[in-house]
C-alpha positions, -999 to +999 in steps of 0.1 A: +669-607+335+649-601+303+651-637+290+666-625+258+697-644+245+730-626+247+750-618+216+775-646+225+747-672+228+732-660+195+766-662+177+771-697+192+737-708+180+742-695+145+776-711+144+762-745+153+734-740+128+760-730+101+781-761+109+752-784+106+740-767+074+776-770+061+777-807+069+744-814+052+756-792+023+789-811+020+769-844+016+746-826-009+777-813-028+791-848-030+758-861-044+758-831-068+794-837-080+789-875-085+755-872-103+768-843-125+799-862-136+779-895-141+754-876-163+781-858-183+807-886-187+787-917-181+755-909-200+769-882-223+742-856-214+748-819-220+765-800-191+736-778-181+711-806-183+734-827-162+738-798-138+701-795-133+696-832-127+725-832-102+712-802-084+677-817-081+692-849-066+712-827-041+681-807-032+663-839-021+693-850+000+696-815+015+659-813+024+661-845+044+693-835+062+681-800+070+646-810+081+657-839+102+690-826+116+699-790+111+665-776+117+648-804+135+637-781+164+620-756+140+583-753+138+568-784+122+533-769+117+527-764+080+553-787+066+537-786+031+542-749+031+577-754+044+584-779+016+570-755-010+592-727+002+622-751+003+616-761-033+611-724-043+644-712-027+663-743-038+650-735-074+666-701-072+698-717-060+696-741-089+694-712-113+723-695-097+744-726-097+737-737-132+736-702-146+772-698-136+779-732-153+761-721-185+780-687-185+813-704-181+807-732-205+787-715-233+794-678-227+831-679-219+840-711-237+856-729-208+845-764-217+870-787-201+859-812-174+879-792-148+864-759-159+829-773-158+834-787-123+850-755-110+822-734-124+794-756-111+806-774-080+829-747-065+818-712-077+781-720-084+775-742-054+794-717-031+774-687-041+741-706-041+749-721-007+753-686+009+719-677-006+703-709+005+715-706+041+700-671+044+668-682+027+663-714+046+668-699+080+648-668+072+619-682+052+618-720+053+628-734+087+614-707+109+622-709+146+593-712+170+588-683+194+604-692+227+571-693+246+556-719+221+588-740+222+588-741+260+551-751+260+558-778+234+587-792+255+614-783+229+631-759+253+634-762+291+614-736+310+636-712+330+627-710+367+613-677+376+626-665+410+601-660+438+594-625+450+624-612+470+647-641+457+677-628+438+679-640+401+703-668+394+730-669+368+749-638+379 
């Protein structure tokens, strides 16, 4: 046995990761939606300004959820670098999300409450979420190499068969 994960185990792992990321994202989307509508309708702020404020609030919520739940087993060395990367890629997501809102509201003239919410909270958040999932798992919350994770106690060490002993798991 090479010790490499099978395709099935990798797909399962990515599926669990995506489900956790999606759950954290759903909470962040709720925060985003509530803050956006409070800023626009409660405080009378401009839609893009409200969108940026709402996205920043969601970014904070999402960082806490992803760091402490979705990617809790990832490498914790260099957390300031991790936070910097998180903010950088979240900022790109912010531009995607609110750029779509600005295009819809100011460029295409769709200015109703429903149109603004669809542009920002469905289309914008949807596209930005796909980007963020890729960026976070690739650049921000990097997995430890298996050898380091076993040494740190994050993963159980697999028993190596003695010479002449058949490998288990067959």
